C-alpha positions as CSV (number, residue, x, y, z in Angstrom):
1,M,57.7,19.2,71.7
2,A,58.1,22.0,69.8
3,I,58.5,23.0,66.0
4,S,61.6,24.8,64.0
5,E,61.5,26.0,60.5
6,N,64.5,27.2,58.4
7,C,63.0,30.0,56.8
8,S,66.1,31.4,55.7
9,N,65.1,31.2,51.9
10,F,61.4,31.9,53.1
11,N,60.6,28.6,52.2
12,C,60.1,27.1,55.4
13,N,60.1,23.6,56.1
14,V,58.9,21.8,59.6
15,T,61.2,19.9,62.1
16,F,59.9,19.0,65.4
17,Y,62.5,19.1,68.2
18,P,62.5,18.8,71.8
19,S,64.1,21.7,73.7
20,S,63.1,24.0,76.8
21,Q,63.9,26.8,75.4
22,D,62.3,26.7,71.8
23,Q,59.3,25.1,73.9
24,I,59.0,28.8,75.4
25,I,58.9,30.3,71.8
26,I,56.3,27.5,70.6
27,E,54.1,28.6,73.3
28,I,54.2,32.3,72.4
29,Q,53.4,31.8,69.1
30,R,50.2,29.6,70.2
31,A,48.8,33.1,71.9
32,L,50.4,35.3,69.3
33,Y,49.0,33.6,65.9
34,V,45.6,33.1,67.4
35,L,45.2,36.7,68.2
36,L,47.0,37.9,65.0
37,L,44.3,35.9,63.3
38,V,41.3,37.5,64.9
39,V,42.8,40.9,64.9
40,G,43.8,40.8,61.4
41,T,41.0,39.5,60.0
42,A,39.0,41.8,61.6
43,G,41.0,44.5,61.1
44,N,41.7,44.1,57.6
45,S,37.5,43.8,57.4
46,L,36.9,46.9,58.8
47,S,39.5,48.4,56.5
48,F,37.9,47.6,53.7
49,M,34.6,48.4,54.8
50,V,36.0,51.9,55.3
51,M,37.9,52.1,52.2
52,C,34.7,51.1,50.3
53,R,32.8,54.7,51.8
54,P,31.9,56.8,48.5
55,H,34.6,59.3,48.6
56,M,37.3,56.5,49.4
57,R,36.2,54.2,47.0
58,H,37.1,56.7,43.8
59,T,40.6,57.8,45.1
60,W,43.7,55.5,44.2
61,M,45.0,55.7,47.5
62,G,41.4,53.8,48.8
63,F,41.7,51.5,45.9
64,F,45.4,50.2,47.0
65,L,44.3,50.0,50.7
66,R,41.3,48.0,49.9
67,A,43.4,45.9,47.5
68,L,46.1,45.3,50.4
69,A,43.2,44.1,52.7
70,V,42.4,41.4,50.7
71,I,45.7,40.4,50.2
72,D,46.9,40.7,53.8
73,T,43.5,38.3,54.6
74,V,44.6,35.5,52.0
75,I,48.4,35.8,53.7
76,L,46.8,35.1,57.0
77,Y,44.5,32.6,55.9
78,S,47.0,30.8,54.0
79,G,50.4,31.2,55.8
80,L,49.2,32.1,59.2
81,L,46.7,29.6,59.5
82,R,49.3,26.7,58.3
83,H,51.6,27.8,61.4
84,L,48.8,27.8,63.7
85,V,48.0,24.3,62.6
86,M,51.5,23.4,63.1
87,V,52.3,24.7,66.6
88,Y,49.2,23.3,68.2
89,A,48.4,20.0,65.9
90,Q,52.4,19.4,64.9
91,V,51.3,18.8,61.3
92,D,52.3,20.5,57.9
93,I,49.2,20.6,55.6
94,R,52.1,21.1,52.3
95,E,53.2,17.3,53.1
96,Y,49.5,15.6,52.7
97,H,50.0,16.0,49.0
98,D,52.5,17.2,46.2
99,V,49.3,19.5,45.1
100,L,48.9,21.1,48.3
101,C,52.9,21.5,48.8
102,K,53.1,23.4,45.1
103,G,50.0,25.0,45.3
104,H,50.0,26.4,48.6
105,S,53.4,27.3,48.5
106,F,52.7,29.5,45.2
107,I,49.6,31.2,46.9
108,V,51.6,32.1,50.0
109,Y,54.7,33.3,48.2
110,S,52.6,35.2,45.6
111,S,50.7,37.2,48.0
112,M,53.4,38.2,50.1
113,D,55.2,39.5,47.1
114,I,52.2,41.2,45.8
115,S,51.4,42.9,50.0
116,A,55.1,44.2,49.4
117,W,54.9,45.9,45.9
118,T,51.3,47.3,46.5
119,L,52.9,49.1,49.2
120,V,55.5,50.0,47.1
121,A,53.0,51.2,44.6
122,L,51.5,53.2,47.4
123,T,54.7,55.4,48.3
124,V,55.8,55.6,45.0
125,G,52.2,57.5,44.4
126,R,52.3,59.5,47.3
127,F,55.6,60.4,46.5
128,I,54.4,62.0,43.1
129,S,51.4,63.5,44.8
130,I,53.7,65.2,47.0
131,S,56.5,66.3,44.6
132,T,55.1,67.0,41.3
133,P,51.1,67.4,42.2
134,F,50.3,68.8,38.5
135,L,51.9,65.6,37.3
136,A,49.8,63.4,39.7
137,I,46.5,64.4,38.1
138,K,47.6,62.3,35.2
139,L,49.6,59.4,36.9
140,C,47.6,59.1,40.1
141,S,44.5,57.9,39.1
142,V,41.9,54.4,39.9
143,R,42.3,53.9,36.6
144,R,45.8,53.6,36.4
145,A,46.2,52.2,39.7
146,R,44.1,49.1,38.3
147,F,46.5,48.6,35.9
148,V,49.7,48.9,38.4
149,L,47.9,46.1,40.8
150,A,47.5,43.9,37.6
151,G,50.6,44.2,36.7
152,I,52.2,43.5,40.1
153,V,49.9,40.5,40.4
154,F,50.7,38.9,37.1
155,L,54.7,39.6,37.7
156,A,54.2,38.0,41.7
157,C,52.8,34.9,39.9
158,L,55.0,34.7,37.1
159,F,58.4,35.1,39.3
160,N,56.9,31.8,41.9
161,V,55.6,30.1,39.2
162,H,58.7,27.9,39.6
163,V,57.3,26.3,42.7
164,F,55.4,23.9,40.6
165,W,58.4,22.3,39.1
166,L,61.2,23.1,41.6
167,R,59.3,22.0,44.7
168,G,57.3,18.9,45.6
169,I,57.2,15.9,48.2
170,Q,60.1,14.3,48.8
171,M,61.2,11.3,51.3
172,N,62.9,12.3,54.5
173,N,63.8,10.1,57.0
174,G,61.0,7.9,56.1
175,K,58.8,11.1,56.4
176,S,57.4,12.9,53.2
177,K,58.2,16.7,53.3
178,C,57.8,19.7,51.1
179,F,60.7,20.7,49.9
180,D,62.6,22.5,47.1
181,T,64.6,20.4,44.5
182,K,68.4,20.6,45.8
183,N,70.4,22.1,43.2
184,V,72.8,24.8,43.3
185,F,70.5,27.6,41.9
186,N,67.7,26.5,44.7
187,L,70.3,26.4,47.3
188,S,72.6,29.2,46.3
189,V,70.9,31.4,44.1
190,W,67.3,31.4,44.7
191,P,67.1,32.2,48.1
192,W,68.9,36.1,47.6
193,I,66.5,36.6,45.0
194,S,63.5,35.7,46.7
195,L,64.6,38.1,49.9
196,T,65.1,40.8,47.6
197,I,62.2,40.9,45.8
198,Y,60.0,40.1,49.0
199,A,61.9,42.4,51.4
200,G,65.3,44.0,50.5
201,A,64.3,45.7,47.3
202,P,60.6,47.1,48.6
203,S,62.3,48.2,52.0
204,I,65.1,50.6,50.2
205,V,62.7,51.6,47.7
206,M,60.0,52.9,50.5
207,L,63.0,54.4,52.8
208,L,64.1,56.2,50.4
209,L,60.9,57.7,48.9
210,N,59.8,58.4,52.5
211,I,62.7,60.2,53.2
212,L,62.1,62.4,50.0
213,V,58.7,62.9,51.2
214,I,59.4,64.0,54.4
215,R,62.1,66.2,53.0
216,R,59.8,67.6,50.5
217,L,56.9,68.2,53.3
218,K,59.2,69.9,55.4
219,T,60.2,72.5,52.8
220,S,56.3,72.7,51.7
221,Q,55.6,73.9,55.2
222,N,58.2,76.1,55.6
223,F,57.3,77.8,52.8
224,R,53.5,77.6,53.5
225,D,54.2,79.0,56.8
226,T,56.0,81.9,55.6
227,I,53.4,82.7,53.1
228,A,50.4,82.3,55.8
229,H,52.5,84.6,58.1
230,N,53.0,87.5,55.4
231,M,49.1,87.5,54.6
232,G,48.0,87.3,58.2
233,Q,46.0,84.0,57.7
234,S,46.3,80.4,59.1
235,P,49.2,78.3,57.7
236,M,47.2,74.9,57.7
237,S,44.1,74.5,55.5
238,G,41.5,71.8,55.8
239,H,43.2,70.6,52.3
240,H,46.4,70.5,53.8
241,R,45.4,68.9,56.9
242,D,44.2,65.9,55.0
243,S,46.9,65.7,52.7
244,Q,49.2,65.5,56.0
245,S,47.1,63.0,57.2
246,A,47.1,60.6,54.5
247,T,51.1,61.3,54.0
248,V,51.7,60.4,57.4
249,L,49.3,57.3,57.2
250,L,51.0,56.0,54.3
251,L,54.5,56.7,56.2
252,V,53.4,54.7,59.5
253,V,52.8,51.5,57.1
254,T,55.4,51.6,54.9
255,F,57.8,52.0,57.9
256,V,56.5,49.3,59.9
257,F,57.1,46.9,57.1
258,I,60.6,47.8,57.3
259,I,60.9,47.3,60.6
260,C,59.2,43.7,60.3
261,A,61.0,42.8,57.3
262,T,64.4,43.7,57.9
263,P,64.6,41.0,61.3
264,G,64.1,38.3,58.8
265,L,66.9,40.0,55.9
266,V,69.3,40.3,58.9
267,A,68.9,36.8,60.0
268,F,69.2,35.3,56.4
269,I,72.4,37.3,56.1
270,A,73.7,36.3,59.2
271,E,73.3,32.7,58.8
272,K,75.6,32.6,56.1
273,F,78.2,33.8,58.6
274,T,76.8,32.0,62.1
275,H,74.4,29.6,63.3
276,I,70.7,31.3,63.9
277,S,68.9,29.7,66.7
278,N,65.2,28.1,66.1
279,V,64.1,30.8,68.5
280,V,65.3,33.8,66.1
281,W,63.6,32.0,63.2
282,G,60.5,32.0,65.3
283,I,60.4,35.8,66.2
284,T,61.1,36.8,62.7
285,T,57.8,34.6,61.7
286,I,56.0,36.3,63.9
287,L,57.2,39.7,62.9
288,N,56.4,38.8,59.3
289,Y,52.6,38.5,60.1
290,V,52.4,40.8,62.5
291,N,52.9,42.9,59.4
292,H,49.7,41.6,57.6
293,S,47.9,41.7,60.6
294,I,47.9,45.2,62.4
295,N,47.2,47.9,59.2
296,F,43.8,48.6,60.6
297,I,45.2,49.4,64.0
298,L,47.7,51.6,62.0
299,Y,45.2,53.4,60.0
300,C,43.2,54.1,63.6
301,I,46.7,55.7,65.1
302,S,48.0,57.9,62.3
303,G,44.9,58.5,60.0
304,R,42.8,61.3,61.2
305,H,40.3,61.3,58.3
306,F,40.8,57.4,58.7
307,R,39.5,57.6,62.4
308,K,36.5,59.8,60.8
309,E,35.1,57.8,58.5
310,L,35.2,54.7,61.0
311,R,33.2,56.5,63.7
312,E,30.7,57.9,60.8
313,M,30.5,54.0,59.3
314,F,28.9,53.1,62.8
315,T,27.3,56.4,63.7
316,W,25.6,57.4,60.7
317,K,25.6,60.7,61.8
318,S,26.8,62.5,59.3
319,S,25.3,65.1,57.1
320,T,25.1,65.5,53.4
321,S,27.1,69.1,53.5
322,D,29.9,67.5,55.8
323,R,30.0,64.5,53.7
324,Y,30.6,66.4,50.6
325,Q,33.2,68.7,52.2
326,T,35.2,65.7,53.3
327,T,34.7,63.7,50.1
328,R,36.1,67.0,48.4
329,L,39.1,67.7,50.6
330,Y,40.2,64.0,50.8
331,T,40.0,63.5,47.3
332,L,42.4,66.5,46.8
333,A,44.7,64.7,49.3
334,C,44.6,61.5,47.5
335,H,44.6,63.3,43.8
336,P,46.1,66.8,43.6
337,G,44.2,69.2,41.4
338,Q,41.1,67.1,40.5
339,I,37.7,66.0,41.9
340,Q,36.7,62.6,40.5
341,R,33.3,61.8,40.0
């Protein structure tokens, strides 16, 4: 017995079905969901701890990455844990009570939207820092980052508040199910809006801004190489290395989001023209939660400064002068032109 979910509008409803092919994906889900929950919890906790270190704590980038670690953990324990219970116990907690149906849906949908647009905010901030460093002095600060995050949370909650009156427990073949109200808006309009807000628009914005950042970095690097060559100096200073490390980290994280979100987007569009199997929906669900589980691994792979901070957090061997120099360089990388005290 396996479990199918129609996730075409990101409002997944559970159906139990027997199938040898689907049984394979359910076994994969059983193993991967446990792994993702463990890895995601540990990774997000470590990421939060690293971003709370003194110099990380005083940068706008560190603030957003701390928020992202918290939001992704909420997603894992609301969304992924529900799926874990479904694949092992074949029950859906949303079906126990109308409050759970509405409240749980609201938390999961809002958290996913907040996570996606927090990444957009990070990408926009990095683009401003790279393209207009002097403007970044005014715009890219922890104070403004707090306002931006508050705005994202408010809008995401407002966007998903409809579930409290357009979704609820309904009887289906003698069993209670958590369904959206069947009307033209819910069936034909809302799925496209929901998909655009969660995956389509963030992916497009991040892709375009990342392309512009890469082009800007290439132009700036060529300029620095030319100046350094004429002056007989090293082309890469400590500040530029830290700035490049911060940029690479964000590029990797945002591109992984695009890679994980795109299959669900394609499957949703393809479903309008052909049947999409339960195996495909199972894979897109796995990819969706992979995106919220592996940021710590991505930080370690792509963030030179993050790796250094992680080592120092466990070894406690960094001298006062080393910490001051690292703080100064990384604050410049995240907030060009200004040291926040």
